[in-house]
C-alpha positions in Angstrom: -8.5 35.3 -11.4 -7.3 32.3 -13.4 -4.2 30.4 -12.2 -1.1 31.0 -14.4 0.2 27.5 -15.0 3.6 28.8 -15.9 4.0 29.2 -12.1 4.5 25.4 -12.0 7.7 26.0 -13.9 8.9 28.3 -11.2 8.0 25.6 -8.6 9.8 23.0 -10.6 12.9 25.1 -10.7 12.6 25.7 -6.9 12.3 21.9 -6.3 15.6 21.3 -8.0 17.4 24.3 -6.5 17.4 26.4 -9.7 14.8 29.0 -8.7 15.4 32.7 -9.4 12.4 33.6 -7.3 10.1 31.7 -4.9 7.0 30.0 -6.4 3.6 31.2 -5.5 1.6 29.7 -2.7 -1.1 28.7 -5.1 1.4 26.7 -7.2 2.6 24.9 -4.1 -0.9 24.1 -2.9 -2.0 22.8 -6.3 1.1 20.7 -6.6 0.6 19.3 -3.1 -2.9 18.1 -3.9 -1.7 16.5 -7.1 1.3 14.8 -5.5 -0.8 13.6 -2.5 -3.3 12.0 -4.9 -0.5 10.2 -6.9 1.2 9.0 -3.7 -2.1 7.3 -2.6 -3.0 6.1 -6.1 0.4 4.5 -6.8 0.4 2.9 -3.4 -3.0 1.4 -4.1 -2.1 0.4 -7.7 1.1 -1.3 -6.5 -0.8 -3.1 -3.7 -3.2 -4.6 -6.2 -0.5 -5.5 -8.6 2.2 -6.7 -6.2 0.2 -8.3 -3.4 -2.9 -9.4 -5.1 -1.7 -10.2 -8.6 -3.9 -7.9 -10.5 -3.0 -6.9 -14.1 -3.5 -3.2 -14.1 -4.7 -1.6 -17.4 -2.3 0.8 -19.0 -2.6 4.6 -19.0 -5.5 6.5 -17.7 -7.7 3.4 -17.4 -5.6 2.4 -14.4 -7.1 5.1 -12.3 -10.7 3.9 -12.6 -9.7 0.2 -12.4 -7.8 0.7 -9.1 -10.6 2.8 -7.6 -13.2 0.3 -8.6 -11.3 -2.7 -7.2 -11.5 -1.1 -3.8 -14.9 0.5 -4.0 -16.6 -2.8 -5.1 -15.1 -4.9 -2.3 -17.3 -6.4 0.4 -14.6 -5.3 2.9 -15.4 -2.0 4.6 -11.8 -0.8 4.8 -11.2 -1.5 1.1 -14.4 0.4 0.2 -13.2 3.3 2.3 -9.9 3.3 0.4 -11.8 3.3 -3.0 -14.1 6.1 -1.9 -11.1 8.2 -0.6 -9.2 7.6 -3.9 -12.3 8.9 -5.7 -12.4 12.0 -3.6 -8.7 12.6 -4.0 -9.0 12.2 -7.8 -11.7 14.8 -8.0 -9.7 17.3 -6.0 -6.6 16.5 -8.0 -8.5 17.2 -11.2 -9.7 20.6 -9.8 -6.2 21.5 -8.8 -4.7 20.4 -12.2 -7.4 21.6 -14.6 -9.6 24.3 -13.1 -8.4 27.9 -13.7 -9.9 29.0 -10.4 -10.2 26.8 -7.3 -12.0 28.3 -4.3 -11.0 27.2 -0.8 -7.7 25.9 -2.0 -6.0 25.8 1.4 -8.9 23.9 2.9 -8.9 21.4 0.0 -5.2 20.9 0.4 -5.5 20.2 4.1 -8.4 17.7 3.4 -6.4 16.1 0.6 -3.3 15.5 2.7 -5.5 14.0 5.4 -7.3 11.6 3.0 -4.1 10.6 1.2 -2.5 9.8 4.6 -5.5 7.7 5.5 -5.4 5.8 2.3 -1.7 5.1 2.6 -2.2 4.0 6.2 -5.1 1.7 5.4 -3.2 0.1 2.6 -0.4 -0.7 5.0 -2.9 -2.6 7.1 -4.2 -4.8 4.3 
């Protein structure tokens, strides 16, 4: 069955305390995947911009640029960050765009683990 994206509206209402009924588990899991990706991506983008002086391209181009800056590094830790950002992006795209996502709880668990790893590694750079 396809995911009804209007359930995101219910989740949005829930997040700001205006819900008339609880959001679905699927909406919460999909949102968790998306937010975890953006937490890791923005942390990586800001690291490049603020600590290394990169000029980040605008809009959607920023995502590829940030991943590539890490993936193409000779440093193993930076390459791991880039690869994990790529995995996170793929799962975020599934969660945001695919009508049906199989194994959603497992993907969510994996995503949270990878995002935490990226954020931790960035703190060590």
